[in-house]
One Martini backbone bead per residue (centre of mass of N, CA, C, O) as a GRO file, in nm:
protein
  282
    1GLY     BB    1   0.102   0.033  -0.004
    2ALA     BB    2   0.155   0.358   0.063
    3LYS     BB    3   0.336   0.302   0.308
    4GLY     BB    4   0.538   0.122   0.161
    5VAL     BB    5   0.637   0.338  -0.037
    6GLU     BB    6   0.728   0.545   0.171
    7ASP     BB    7   0.941   0.367   0.304
    8ARG     BB    8   1.109   0.311   0.053
    9VAL     BB    9   1.176   0.608  -0.017
   10TYR     BB   10   1.302   0.682   0.251
   11ASN     BB   11   1.534   0.470   0.240
   12LEU     BB   12   1.653   0.571  -0.024
   13ALA     BB   13   1.717   0.858   0.068
   14GLN     BB   14   1.903   0.772   0.293
   15ASP     BB   15   2.104   0.614   0.117
   16LEU     BB   16   2.183   0.849  -0.070
   17GLN     BB   17   2.290   1.031   0.152
   18GLU     BB   18   2.519   0.836   0.251
   19ARG     BB   19   2.656   0.814  -0.053
   20LEU     BB   20   2.718   1.095  -0.074
   21PRO     BB   21   2.943   1.292  -0.156
   22GLN     BB   22   3.155   1.504  -0.063
   23LEU     BB   23   3.256   1.793  -0.068
   24ILE     BB   24   3.474   1.980  -0.231
   25ASP     BB   25   3.777   2.133  -0.143
   26TYR     BB   26   3.828   2.419  -0.291
   27ASP     BB   27   4.054   2.567  -0.132
   28ALA     BB   28   4.256   2.332  -0.142
   29VAL     BB   29   4.280   2.328  -0.449
   30VAL     BB   30   4.373   2.615  -0.497
   31GLU     BB   31   4.628   2.582  -0.324
   32SER     BB   32   4.752   2.332  -0.485
   33LYS     BB   33   4.741   2.535  -0.766
   34THR     BB   34   4.913   2.805  -0.751
   35GLU     BB   35   5.137   2.730  -0.977
   36GLU     BB   36   4.887   2.674  -1.170
   37LYS     BB   37   4.821   2.875  -1.475
   38THR     BB   38   4.579   2.721  -1.639
   39ALA     BB   39   4.316   2.636  -1.836
   40LEU     BB   40   4.266   2.362  -1.693
   41VAL     BB   41   4.240   2.467  -1.400
   42THR     BB   42   3.994   2.637  -1.453
   43VAL     BB   43   3.815   2.397  -1.518
   44LEU     BB   44   3.840   2.257  -1.250
   45PHE     BB   45   3.709   2.480  -1.080
   46GLN     BB   46   3.435   2.490  -1.229
   47GLU     BB   47   3.356   2.196  -1.184
   48ILE     BB   48   3.355   2.198  -0.877
   49LEU     BB   49   3.136   2.410  -0.839
   50ARG     BB   50   2.913   2.251  -0.986
   51TYR     BB   51   2.923   1.992  -0.809
   52ASN     BB   52   2.869   2.128  -0.538
   53ASP     BB   53   2.591   2.229  -0.611
   54LEU     BB   54   2.469   1.952  -0.660
   55LEU     BB   55   2.524   1.825  -0.382
   56ARG     BB   56   2.354   2.028  -0.227
   57LYS     BB   57   2.086   1.980  -0.375
   58VAL     BB   58   2.058   1.681  -0.308
   59ALA     BB   59   2.073   1.699   0.001
   60LEU     BB   60   1.837   1.895   0.046
   61SER     BB   61   1.611   1.734  -0.105
   62LEU     BB   62   1.631   1.479   0.069
   63GLY     BB   63   1.563   1.612   0.338
   64ASP     BB   64   1.285   1.719   0.250
   65LEU     BB   65   1.158   1.451   0.172
   66LYS     BB   66   1.174   1.319   0.450
   67ARG     BB   67   1.001   1.536   0.590
   68GLY     BB   68   0.753   1.501   0.410
   69ILE     BB   69   0.695   1.202   0.476
   70LYS     BB   70   0.675   1.273   0.796
   71GLY     BB   71   0.507   1.562   0.802
   72LEU     BB   72   0.692   1.833   0.858
   73ILE     BB   73   0.632   1.905   0.559
   74ALA     BB   74   0.517   2.016   0.275
   75MET     BB   75   0.420   1.879  -0.030
   76ASN     BB   76   0.531   1.977  -0.309
   77GLU     BB   77   0.571   1.944  -0.639
   78ASP     BB   78   0.872   1.868  -0.633
   79LEU     BB   79   0.841   1.642  -0.416
   80GLU     BB   80   0.640   1.470  -0.569
   81ARG     BB   81   0.825   1.418  -0.810
   82MET     BB   82   1.055   1.294  -0.650
   83PHE     BB   83   0.899   1.062  -0.532
   84SER     BB   84   0.825   0.922  -0.805
   85CYS     BB   85   1.112   0.882  -0.901
   86LEU     BB   86   1.215   0.704  -0.668
   87ALA     BB   87   0.996   0.485  -0.699
   88ASP     BB   88   1.112   0.437  -1.016
   89GLY     BB   89   1.432   0.489  -1.040
   90ARG     BB   90   1.462   0.796  -1.095
   91VAL     BB   91   1.580   1.105  -1.186
   92PRO     BB   92   1.549   1.404  -1.078
   93PRO     BB   93   1.529   1.691  -1.259
   94LEU     BB   94   1.687   1.877  -1.059
   95TRP     BB   95   1.962   1.693  -1.104
   96LEU     BB   96   1.980   1.753  -1.443
   97LYS     BB   97   2.121   2.048  -1.477
   98THR     BB   98   2.436   1.993  -1.488
   99TYR     BB   99   2.383   1.713  -1.647
  100PRO     BB  100   2.312   1.488  -1.872
  101SER     BB  101   2.077   1.198  -1.834
  102VAL     BB  102   1.952   0.833  -1.875
  103ARG     BB  103   1.990   0.709  -1.615
  104PRO     BB  104   1.942   0.534  -1.366
  105LEU     BB  105   1.970   0.604  -1.040
  106ALA     BB  106   2.191   0.401  -0.949
  107SER     BB  107   2.397   0.472  -1.182
  108TRP     BB  108   2.405   0.776  -1.139
  109SER     BB  109   2.526   0.764  -0.851
  110ARG     BB  110   2.788   0.616  -0.923
  111ASP     BB  111   2.884   0.818  -1.142
  112LEU     BB  112   2.909   1.061  -0.956
  113GLY     BB  113   3.138   0.941  -0.783
  114LEU     BB  114   3.346   0.929  -1.022
  115ARG     BB  115   3.352   1.229  -1.087
  116ILE     BB  116   3.457   1.322  -0.812
  117GLU     BB  117   3.715   1.153  -0.806
  118GLN     BB  118   3.862   1.289  -1.040
  119LEU     BB  119   3.868   1.579  -0.912
  120VAL     BB  120   4.013   1.508  -0.649
  121GLY     BB  121   4.267   1.380  -0.771
  122TRP     BB  122   4.344   1.641  -0.926
  123GLY     BB  123   4.313   1.867  -0.706
  124LEU     BB  124   4.508   1.702  -0.478
  125GLY     BB  125   4.691   1.616  -0.701
  126SER     BB  126   4.745   1.517  -1.015
  127GLN     BB  127   4.732   1.513  -1.331
  128PRO     BB  128   4.592   1.322  -1.541
  129LYS     BB  129   4.698   1.102  -1.788
  130VAL     BB  130   4.393   1.015  -1.799
  131PHE     BB  131   4.087   1.113  -1.929
  132TRP     BB  132   3.744   1.148  -1.829
  133LEU     BB  133   3.531   1.317  -2.023
  134SER     BB  134   3.249   1.234  -1.897
  135GLY     BB  135   3.314   1.388  -1.607
  136PHE     BB  136   3.209   1.644  -1.744
  137THR     BB  137   2.983   1.897  -1.781
  138TYR     BB  138   3.201   2.040  -2.000
  139PRO     BB  139   3.376   1.906  -2.247
  140THR     BB  140   3.424   2.157  -2.429
  141GLY     BB  141   3.589   2.318  -2.219
  142PHE     BB  142   3.824   2.121  -2.202
  143LEU     BB  143   3.904   2.126  -2.506
  144LYS     BB  144   3.952   2.430  -2.526
  145ALA     BB  145   4.188   2.432  -2.318
  146LEU     BB  146   4.381   2.262  -2.486
  147GLN     BB  147   4.398   2.471  -2.717
  148GLN     BB  148   4.497   2.709  -2.553
  149GLN     BB  149   4.765   2.584  -2.465
  150ALA     BB  150   4.876   2.536  -2.747
  151ALA     BB  151   4.859   2.831  -2.845
  152ARG     BB  152   5.047   2.947  -2.632
  153ASN     BB  153   5.298   2.771  -2.695
  154ALA     BB  154   5.287   2.865  -3.019
  155HIS     BB  155   5.189   3.157  -3.070
  156ILE     BB  156   4.879   3.108  -3.152
  157SER     BB  157   4.575   3.127  -3.250
  158ILE     BB  158   4.301   2.937  -3.164
  159ASP     BB  159   4.149   2.947  -3.454
  160LYS     BB  160   4.399   2.764  -3.582
  161PHE     BB  161   4.265   2.515  -3.438
  162GLY     BB  162   4.252   2.171  -3.430
  163TRP     BB  163   4.237   1.811  -3.487
  164GLU     BB  164   4.391   1.515  -3.368
  165PHE     BB  165   4.332   1.155  -3.390
  166VAL     BB  166   4.456   0.896  -3.169
  167VAL     BB  167   4.433   0.561  -3.165
  168LEU     BB  168   4.514   0.346  -2.922
  169PRO     BB  169   4.648   0.023  -2.856
  170SER     BB  170   4.648   0.084  -2.559
  171GLU     BB  171   4.626   0.081  -2.230
  172ASP     BB  172   4.609   0.281  -1.943
  173ARG     BB  173   4.820   0.120  -1.775
  174THR     BB  174   5.065   0.195  -1.992
  175ILE     BB  175   5.049   0.485  -1.903
  176THR     BB  176   5.303   0.718  -1.780
  177GLN     BB  177   5.229   0.982  -1.954
  178SER     BB  178   5.165   1.268  -2.073
  179PRO     BB  179   5.116   1.442  -2.330
  180LYS     BB  180   5.242   1.721  -2.471
  181GLU     BB  181   4.968   1.731  -2.630
  182GLY     BB  182   4.690   1.730  -2.483
  183ALA     BB  183   4.488   1.417  -2.450
  184TYR     BB  184   4.399   1.138  -2.288
  185VAL     BB  185   4.106   0.931  -2.363
  186LYS     BB  186   3.841   0.779  -2.185
  187GLY     BB  187   3.518   0.624  -2.218
  188ILE     BB  188   3.436   0.565  -2.514
  189PHE     BB  189   3.162   0.512  -2.729
  190LEU     BB  190   3.034   0.285  -2.984
  191GLU     BB  191   2.790   0.333  -3.249
  192GLY     BB  192   2.739   0.140  -3.537
  193ALA     BB  193   3.020  -0.007  -3.464
  194GLY     BB  194   3.346  -0.114  -3.486
  195TRP     BB  195   3.686  -0.188  -3.369
  196ASP     BB  196   3.997  -0.223  -3.536
  197ASN     BB  197   4.294  -0.265  -3.386
  198ASP     BB  198   4.491  -0.369  -3.606
  199HIS     BB  199   4.383  -0.140  -3.835
  200GLN     BB  200   4.265   0.124  -3.728
  201CYS     BB  201   3.934   0.076  -3.772
  202LEU     BB  202   3.644   0.046  -3.887
  203CYS     BB  203   3.373  -0.196  -3.829
  204GLU     BB  204   3.190  -0.445  -3.785
  205PRO     BB  205   2.987  -0.546  -3.564
  206GLN     BB  206   2.892  -0.746  -3.347
  207PRO     BB  207   2.664  -0.944  -3.280
  208MET     BB  208   2.444  -0.760  -3.072
  209GLU     BB  209   2.632  -0.501  -3.087
  210LEU     BB  210   2.561  -0.170  -3.015
  211VAL     BB  211   2.795  -0.122  -2.798
  212SER     BB  212   3.132  -0.003  -2.772
  213ASN     BB  213   3.463   0.019  -2.678
  214MET     BB  214   3.696   0.246  -2.686
  215PRO     BB  215   3.987   0.330  -2.700
  216LEU     BB  216   4.219   0.527  -2.659
  217ILE     BB  217   4.236   0.891  -2.710
  218HIS     BB  218   4.418   1.131  -2.882
  219PHE     BB  219   4.384   1.470  -2.816
  220LYS     BB  220   4.519   1.683  -3.074
  221PRO     BB  221   4.633   1.984  -3.113
  222VAL     BB  222   4.621   2.148  -3.436
  223GLU     BB  223   4.697   2.293  -3.710
  224LEU     BB  224   4.527   2.403  -3.959
  225LYS     BB  225   4.471   2.191  -4.244
  226LYS     BB  226   4.471   2.057  -4.540
  227ARG     BB  227   4.288   1.755  -4.557
  228SER     BB  228   4.234   1.447  -4.632
  229THR     BB  229   3.905   1.268  -4.649
  230LYS     BB  230   3.990   1.005  -4.740
  231GLY     BB  231   3.872   0.744  -4.550
  232ILE     BB  232   3.702   0.949  -4.362
  233TYR     BB  233   3.515   0.964  -4.062
  234SER     BB  234   3.299   1.202  -3.924
  235CYS     BB  235   3.251   1.144  -3.591
  236PRO     BB  236   3.013   1.189  -3.378
  237LEU     BB  237   3.005   1.341  -3.052
  238TYR     BB  238   2.826   1.254  -2.758
  239MET     BB  239   2.712   1.276  -2.435
  240TYR     BB  240   2.442   1.117  -2.514
  241PRO     BB  241   2.189   0.931  -2.662
  242ILE     BB  242   2.060   1.212  -2.700
  243ARG     BB  243   2.146   1.380  -2.980
  244THR     BB  244   1.974   1.653  -2.953
  245GLY     BB  245   1.899   1.708  -2.683
  246THR     BB  246   1.846   2.031  -2.576
  247ARG     BB  247   1.795   2.356  -2.585
  248GLU     BB  248   2.016   2.415  -2.362
  249ARG     BB  249   2.161   2.115  -2.432
  250PRO     BB  250   2.366   1.996  -2.627
  251SER     BB  251   2.516   1.680  -2.723
  252PHE     BB  252   2.720   1.787  -2.901
  253VAL     BB  253   3.075   1.813  -2.935
  254LEU     BB  254   3.236   1.652  -3.181
  255PRO     BB  255   3.433   1.565  -3.446
  256VAL     BB  256   3.578   1.238  -3.526
  257ASP     BB  257   3.842   1.105  -3.686
  258LEU     BB  258   3.795   0.804  -3.881
  259SER     BB  259   3.868   0.512  -4.013
  260CYS     BB  260   3.678   0.327  -4.249
  261GLY     BB  261   3.827   0.128  -4.414
  262PRO     BB  262   3.865  -0.096  -4.647
  263GLY     BB  263   3.657   0.002  -4.910
  264VAL     BB  264   3.528   0.240  -4.734
  265GLU     BB  265   3.292   0.477  -4.701
  266ALA     BB  266   3.158   0.728  -4.515
  267ASP     BB  267   2.849   0.677  -4.593
  268HIS     BB  268   2.822   0.405  -4.455
  269TRP     BB  269   2.826   0.533  -4.161
  270ALA     BB  270   2.624   0.761  -4.193
  271LYS     BB  271   2.370   0.584  -4.257
  272ARG     BB  272   2.399   0.438  -3.966
  273GLY     BB  273   2.476   0.650  -3.739
  274THR     BB  274   2.758   0.667  -3.656
  275ALA     BB  275   2.878   0.694  -3.311
  276MET     BB  276   2.976   0.874  -3.022
  277LEU     BB  277   2.993   0.827  -2.658
  278LEU     BB  278   3.012   0.927  -2.313
  279ALA     BB  279   2.722   0.791  -2.263
  280THR     BB  280   2.490   0.579  -2.141
  281ASP     BB  281   2.175   0.412  -2.026
  282THR     BB  282   2.326   0.220  -1.775
   0.00000   0.00000   0.00000
């Protein structure tokens, strides 16, 4: 009955509250990075502020919901909506303003923990050798900062920069240092194709395999030059499976050049809607 649902939602709210990561100590991070005045560190600071806002919002709303269920405060429309989301294992819309996601609540909450972990590790330790691009609220901001740093080092204006993408054959365990320019990126998914590691090109996916994991990719800022596009598929990268995104937040991040494979033209993959994703729906 209704009481059973209320108890279940109350316990879930309690559980989520207990598992919620601590706020990131922003001042400690700023202090630990005083020597580093780079575009990337600015991104780190902005990301931490956004995630701390989210953590506060989640903690406050869970506290309110528990009080509402107990009858200590009136259940307004937001709390009613939050109640039904938790009852169905969905993420309340209020929590989805920081970054888009279509994951169910349990995996959204685990994923949030991993996002915080990356920022704490970088903020209080050293810059990651391999970045999990999906862990940023604004992946485009992170990529722009990589180009800014390259432009500054080369004394060239940033709008003269494009990208070169190198798919690495190795696993991130074997990466011992950051690249000189740009960043190694992990955790990208490929939809509508497979990746042939031996020949470093797109290939037919395995039967029943809708989404596969891409190897590490080196995102390398390079000066824009006329390049041959023959045999290259300009593969769109999206933040999450809803490719159109929303009016406020487009899902599209950037196009990534991938080799089409022997005897295959780009339109073969374009017709299939082959794309890469930073996050899946599971």
